[in-house]
N, C-alpha and C positions, 0 to 999 in steps of 0.2 A: 503665738507662743501659748502653749497650754499651761505652763507653770513657770515661775521665776527660775531662771538658770542659777545654779550654784557652782562654786569653784570645784574643780576636779584636779586629780593628779595623774590619771592614766586614761589612755584612749584605747578603745576596741573598735576595729573597723570591719565592716562586711566587705565582701569581694564583688559578687555579681551585681551589676547595675549601679554600684557605688564607685568602685575603682576601675572596673573594666566593663566594656560595652557588651558583655556576654548576653544580656537579655535580648538584644537584637538577634544574636545567633540562635538562642533557644527558640525565639519566635519563628525564625526562618525554617529551622528543622522541623518543629512541630506542625507548622502550617503545611509543610510539604508532606509529612507523614499522615496527618489527619485528612488532608485533601485527597489522598489516594482512596479514601473510603467515603468521599463526599461530605466530610464534616469540616466545619469552620473552627479553627483555633483562634478564638476572639481575644481582644484585649482584656475583656472582663475575666475570661478564664485564665489568661496569663497572670493577671493580678492575683487571682486566687491561689495559684500554685507557687508564686514567687516566695522564696525563703524555705520552701519544703526541701527535704532530701529527694534525690532522684526517684527512689522507689515509691515514695508517697505521692510525688507529683504525677507519676505514671498512673497510679491508682485513681487519682482524682480526675485526670483527663479521660481515662477509659470509662469511668462511671458516669461522668457528666455528659460525654458525647455518645455514650453507648457504642463504642467502637467494637468491631468484630474481632477483637484481640484480647488476650489476657494482659494485665499490667506488666507481667514479665516480658511478654513479646514486645510490647511498646517500649519498655525500658531497653531491651537488647538492641532494637532497631535504632532508637534515638541515640543511645550511647555510641554506637558504631559511627554514626554520621557526625555527632558532635565532636568526637575525638579528632575528626578530620578538619573541622572548622575552628575549634578552640584556639589553636596557635595564632589565628589571625586577629584575636581580640585586641582592641586598642584601649589605651588608657583614656578614661573620661576626663573632661575638663576639671582642673583643680586637684586631681589625684596626685600627680607627681609633686606639685608645689606643696601640698599638705605633708606628704611623707618626708620630703627633704627638710621642711620646717620643723617637724617634730624631731627628726634626727639631729638637726643643728642645735636645737635647744635642749637636747637630752631628756625629752619627755617620753616616758615609757609608753610604747604602743604595740599592740598585737593585732592579729587577724583572727576572726571567728567566722567561718563560712560553712554552709551546709554542703558544699562540694566535697566529693570523695577524693581520695588520694590521687588517683589517675587523672581525674578531671582537673584537679588543682594544678598538677604538673603541666598539663597541656595548656591550660588557660594562661599560666604565668611564664611559659617557656620563652617568650620574646622579651620578658621584663625581669629576668632572674636577679639581676643586680639590685634593682629597686625593691623587690620583695624580700631580698636577703637582709634588708634593713630592719625588718620587724623583729621584736624581741622573741616572739614565738608565734606559731600558727596552730589553731585548733580546727580540725576538719570534721565534717559530718559523720565520717566513719570512725571517729576516735572512740575507743572503748569507754571513755568517761561520759560520752554524750549518749545517754540512754534513750532520750526522746528528742526529736528535732524541734525546731521553732514551730509554733509559738511557745513551747516549753522553754524554761530559762537555762537548761543544762549547759548549752554550749558557751554562754556568756559567763556562767559561774565557774566552769572549768577553766576558761580563759583567764579570769581574774585570779584564780588560785595559782596560776603558773608564772605570774610575775615574781620577781625576786626583790624583796619579799612579796608575798601575796598581797593583792590590792583589795581593800574593802570595797564592797559593791557600790556604796554611796560616793566613792571617790572615782568611779569609772564613768566615762562618757562614751556611749555607743554611737556610731554613725551607721545608718541603715537606709535602705531604699524600699523595703517591703513592709507591708502591714504585719506579717507574721514576725518579722525581725523586730519591729517596734514593740509588739506585744511581748516577745521573749525578753527584751531588754527591760521593759517595765516590770515584768514578773521577777526579774533578777534583782530588782531594787535599784536600777541604774537610770540615769538620765539618757535621753536619746534624741539625736538630731536626725531628722528624716529628710532624705533627698530622693524623692520618688523618681524612678527611671521610666515609669509610664504614667499617663494621666489617670489619677484615681479620684473616686468620690471623696468629698471632704470628710465624710464619716469614717473613712479608712485611714485617715491621717490624724485622727483626734487624740491618740495617745502620745504623740510626739511632744517633747519639751520644746522643740523648735522645728519649723518646717522651712526648707530652703529649696530654691529651684536648681541650685548647682553647688558643688563644693567650693567653687570660686567665690561664693557669697558667704562662706563661713567666716565668722569673726571670733577667733579663739579667745580673745580677751573677755567675751561674755561669760566664759567659764573659768576665768582666772588664769588663763594661759597667755604666753607672749603673743602679741599681735604679729601679723605678717609684716615683713620689712617693706 
């Protein structure tokens, strides 16, 4: 634990790699596309782009691997393939339990994800009832999100949309990516990190708490009701 946990009143959850196993799908598609050009989409590169918007991720991948494509070409190819596989995304361990627990205890919770509108719909299509429980959802293509993670825009916008708006220091963010952790800290929020891929310890240093799985979360550490 990087800092002593403080009591909170609101939760903001990430989507990819935290609630849904979409990082596996991203890895599958980008390994396939990069492999066509003799390039390896490594775990290290995947960790670098996690939390980025799709256009920014495409730019980083093209620049890093020196692909013979423009970022837009990679984006178009990857989005077409991802839209086919996103509906197969499964809930990760502890995700459903946490959402139902927050709902049961009337704890305000929302979703903040770098995913765009069409990607979000495809990813959550098999779990619409569960994702309908969120107070609100802020997506990466939202007009209020001027800059993607690691900028704090998405988390600050998400906090403002609670009714009434939630103070930043009363929000706890749950994230899986280093960029997401940095964005939460920049927003003045505590953040629990549940990495979806193995990361160097230095990439987890900003988290208030580091956990191997959502199943290991103890809400009472943050002044919230414990799991039954």
